C-alpha positions in Angstrom: 136.4 150.1 165.5 135.9 147.7 168.4 139.2 145.8 168.3 138.0 142.9 170.4 138.2 139.7 168.3 139.6 141.6 165.3 142.8 140.4 163.7 145.9 142.4 163.4 148.9 141.4 161.2 152.2 143.0 162.2 155.5 142.8 160.4 158.8 143.2 162.1 157.2 142.4 165.4 159.9 140.3 167.1 161.2 143.3 169.0 161.0 147.1 169.4 157.9 148.9 168.1 156.4 145.8 166.5 156.6 143.7 169.7 155.2 146.5 171.9 152.4 146.9 169.4 151.6 143.2 169.4 151.4 143.4 173.2 149.1 146.4 173.1 146.6 144.8 170.7 146.6 141.6 172.7 145.9 143.5 175.8 143.0 145.2 174.2 141.4 141.9 173.1 142.6 141.5 169.5 144.0 138.5 167.8 147.5 139.1 166.5 149.8 137.6 163.8 153.4 138.4 164.3 155.4 138.0 161.0 159.1 138.6 161.5 162.6 137.3 161.3 164.1 136.4 164.7 160.9 135.2 166.3 163.0 132.8 168.4 163.7 135.8 170.6 160.1 136.1 171.6 159.5 134.4 175.0 157.2 131.4 174.7 154.9 132.7 177.4 154.7 136.3 176.1 151.3 135.9 174.5 148.2 133.7 175.0 148.5 130.9 172.4 144.9 131.1 171.4 145.1 134.7 170.3 148.5 134.9 168.7 150.1 133.3 165.6 153.9 133.7 165.3 155.3 133.3 161.8 159.0 133.3 160.9 159.7 134.9 157.6 161.2 137.7 155.5 158.8 140.4 154.2 160.5 140.0 150.7 159.5 136.3 150.5 156.1 136.4 148.9 155.5 132.7 149.4 156.2 132.9 153.1 154.0 136.0 153.4 151.2 134.3 151.5 151.3 131.2 153.7 151.2 133.4 156.9 148.2 135.3 155.6 146.4 132.0 154.8 147.4 130.7 158.3 146.0 133.8 159.8 142.7 133.4 158.0 142.5 129.7 159.0 143.2 130.4 162.7 141.2 133.7 163.2 138.9 133.9 160.3 139.6 137.5 159.3 142.4 140.1 158.7 141.2 143.5 159.8 144.4 145.6 160.4 147.7 145.4 158.7 150.7 147.2 160.3 153.7 147.4 158.0 156.4 147.9 160.6 159.4 146.0 159.3 162.3 148.3 158.3 166.1 148.7 158.3 168.4 151.7 158.3 172.1 152.4 158.0 173.9 155.6 158.8 176.6 156.4 156.3 177.6 159.3 154.0 176.0 159.0 150.6 179.2 158.8 148.7 180.3 155.8 150.8 177.1 153.9 150.4 177.4 150.6 148.6 174.9 149.5 146.0 174.0 146.4 148.0 173.3 148.5 151.1 171.0 150.7 149.0 169.3 147.6 147.6 168.8 146.1 151.1 167.0 149.2 152.4 164.8 149.4 149.2 163.9 145.7 149.5 162.9 145.7 153.1 161.4 149.2 153.5 159.6 149.3 150.1 159.5 146.0 148.3 158.6 144.2 151.5 155.7 146.6 152.1 154.5 146.1 148.6 154.5 142.3 148.9 152.9 142.1 152.3 150.2 144.7 151.4 149.3 142.8 148.2 149.1 139.5 150.0 147.1 140.9 152.9 144.6 142.6 150.6 143.6 139.3 149.2 142.1 138.6 152.6 141.1 142.2 153.5 139.5 143.5 150.4 136.0 141.8 150.2 134.4 144.4 147.9 132.1 147.3 148.7 131.7 147.5 152.5 128.5 147.3 154.4 127.5 150.6 155.9 125.2 151.8 158.7 122.3 154.1 157.8 124.5 157.1 158.7 127.1 156.0 156.1 129.7 154.7 158.5 131.4 151.4 157.6 130.2 148.4 159.6 133.4 146.5 159.5 136.2 149.0 159.3 139.6 147.8 158.1 142.9 149.7 157.8 146.4 149.5 156.7 149.0 151.4 158.8 152.4 152.0 157.3 155.3 153.1 159.5 157.2 155.9 158.0 159.6 158.2 159.9 160.2 161.9 160.5 163.2 161.3 158.2 160.7 160.7 155.4 159.3 164.3 155.9 162.5 166.2 156.5 165.5 164.0 155.4 168.4 163.4 157.8 172.1 163.8 156.8 173.9 160.4 156.6 170.5 158.7 156.4 169.8 159.7 152.8 168.7 156.3 151.5 166.6 155.6 154.6 165.0 159.0 154.3 164.2 158.3 150.6 162.5 155.0 151.4 160.5 156.6 154.2 159.4 159.5 152.0 158.3 156.9 149.5 156.2 155.2 152.1 154.2 158.4 152.6 153.6 158.8 148.9 152.7 155.1 148.6 150.2 155.5 151.4 148.6 158.5 149.9 148.2 156.8 146.5 146.9 153.5 147.9 144.5 155.4 150.1 142.8 156.8 147.0 142.7 153.4 145.3 141.0 151.6 148.2 138.5 154.3 149.3 135.6 152.4 147.6 136.6 149.2 149.5 136.3 150.9 152.8 139.9 150.2 153.7 141.7 153.2 155.2 145.4 153.5 154.5 147.4 155.7 157.0 151.1 156.5 157.5 152.3 157.0 161.0 155.7 158.8 161.1 157.3 158.8 164.5 160.2 161.0 165.5 163.0 159.5 167.6 162.0 156.2 169.3 164.3 154.3 171.7 164.6 151.1 169.7 167.8 149.1 169.2 168.0 150.5 165.7 167.9 154.1 167.0 170.5 153.3 169.6 172.8 151.9 166.9 172.3 154.9 164.6 172.5 157.6 167.2 174.9 156.4 169.9 174.7 158.4 173.1 171.6 160.3 172.0 168.3 160.2 173.9 165.1 159.3 172.1 161.9 161.3 172.7 159.6 158.3 172.8 159.5 154.6 173.7 158.3 151.8 171.5 155.3 151.6 173.9 154.4 155.2 173.0 154.3 154.3 169.3 152.2 151.2 170.1 149.6 153.4 171.8 149.5 155.7 168.7 149.1 152.7 166.4 146.3 151.3 168.5 144.4 154.6 168.6 144.9 155.0 164.9 143.6 151.5 164.2 140.4 152.0 166.2 139.8 155.4 164.6 140.4 157.4 167.8 143.3 159.3 166.3 142.2 160.5 162.8 144.6 162.7 160.9 143.3 165.3 158.5 145.7 166.2 155.8 148.6 166.3 158.2 148.4 166.2 162.0 151.4 166.7 164.2 151.2 165.1 167.7 154.4 166.0 169.6 157.0 164.4 167.4 154.6 162.0 165.8 153.4 162.8 162.3 150.4 161.3 160.5 149.9 161.3 156.7 146.7 160.6 155.0 144.8 161.7 152.0 
């Protein structure tokens, strides 16, 4: 996929992996919609105004998500790549976990992904794709869901977070099969330790193996089809899941 003039919709992009990913796609010539809470933290001059749309909102707010998708279509005319990046985590022993803490992680990490993906598909899924004579799709589109190494192996004191990220992988596999006729690829990228504010809060004093910019590079290469996982491809401490 030539990303120039394509449109990328990124959730949780006010900081960390999401913000670095937005910067990477802008740098490569794409249009970007940032959908996130805390967008007031983004410097006004961080992006060219004609190629970025910043929308404040919660991934669990269907109306706000729908308005942002519509605004994206109005400004850029297409929605080609969705990156479901928004997520929360809390480190705590399972027996001490409160029900409201469980619900918060389920809502953001899973329900939010469900809502955003459904709303984005209204713009992305235009029926059977046009194909070249060799069978390749003319206008490739993709959904990239951010999982975690915790979703593959489970991490003590991150039982609920691990459960939600494991569910992201299963959701990705199932949705990939449903959308295959639409020509929309669905891929899960599952990073290992990344030096975000969330990682620093969860693992005080520990050093991460990767930076948010490292993940942004992987997401970009995945979106353009340069990094294509087979059943499961391990790249350093990055993991990809795809049917």
